[in-house]
N, C-alpha and C positions, 0 to 999 in steps of 0.2 A: 886466600889462597885456593880454597875450594871453588870459589866463583871462577877463578882463572882456569882451573882444571876443567870445570864444567863447560865454560865457554870454549875452551880449546877443543874439547871433545865434540861439542855441537858443531863447531866450524869444521873439524875433521870429517864428521859424518856428512855434513852438507856438501863438502868438497867431494867426498867419495861418491855420493849420490849423483852429483852433477857430472862427475867424470864418467860414471857408468852410463848415464843418459847420453853423454857425448859419444862414448864408445858405441853404444847401441845405434845411434843415428848414423855414425860413420860406417858401421858394418852394414846397416840397411842400405845405405847409398852404394857401397861397394857391391852388395848383392844385386841391386838394381842395375848397376853398370854391367856386371858380368852376365846377368840375365839378358840384357839387351844385346850384348856381344854374342851370347850363345844362341839367341833367336836368329841372328843373321847367319851364323854358322849352320843352324838347324835348317834354315831355308835352303841353304846351299846343299845340305845333305839330302833334303827332299827332292830337289831338282836332279841331283846326282842319281838318286834311286830311280827316278823316272827314266833317265837315260839308260841306266843299267837294265831296267826291266825291258825296255825296247830292244836293247842289244841281246838280252837273253832270249826274247821271242824270235829274233832273227836267227840266232844260232840254232834254236830248236827247229825252226822251219827249214834250215839248211842241213839239218841233222848233223850238226857239229857236236860231237860227243863230249868235248872238253868244256863243260859248263860248271863244274864243281866250284872252282875258284870264284867265278862270277857270282854264283848263287850264294857263296859264303860272304862275299862282299856286300851283296844286297841284304843279306841277313844282318850283318853288322850295322849297316846303315839304319835298318828298321829297329834294331835293338837300341841304338843310340837315340833315335827319335822317340821311342817309347819311354826311355829313361828321362828325356827332357819333358815329355808330357806328364809323366808321373810326378816329377819334381814340381812342375808348375801347379799341378792339381793339389798337391799336398802342402805346398808352402803357405804359411800363415803370416801375412804381414802384420796382422793385429794379434800376434801371439799373446796369450794371457798367462801371467805367472809373475813371480817376484822379479826384481831387476836382475838379480844374478841368474835366474833361470832364463829370462829373456835374452840376456847377453850370451849365455851358453847356447841357446837355441839358434840365435842368429849366426854365431860362429860356426855351428854345425851346418847350417844351411849354406853358409859361404863355402865351406869345404865341399858340400854336395853339388852346388852349382858349378864349382871348378871341375869336379870330377865328370859331370855331364859334358861340360865344354871339351875336356880332354878326350872323352869317348867319341864325341862327334868329330873332332879333328882327326883322330886316328882312323875312324871309319871312312872319312873322306879321302884321307891319304892312301888307304888301302885300295880305294876305288880308282885312283888316278890312272893306273896302267890301262884301264878299260876305256877311259874317256880320251877322245882325240880332239 
């Protein structure tokens, strides 16, 4: 009877370990997919920033005093870009830790890259009225 309990426990532990490994791989894949999407959005944000910078320069040359909203939009785009760069710089694909720690780390990173993507999309949306 003890052999059956021990065998059951070993199988359960092995199954749990495999399941955590599968979850970790799935989360890494999702992070990679979101990162790739965010990079495309970030590229759009950078192009939008260049367009707004040119527009701001034109408005200043024409002494058009209403540039506060435009400057704020440029600032939001720059902040979103910085957030993306910070996330990419700090992300550790080869995170070292226990399986549970690694799983939690990658879940947190998944949330972080989602937030970066949302911030980029909001900044681009805010800039739309300025782009023709």
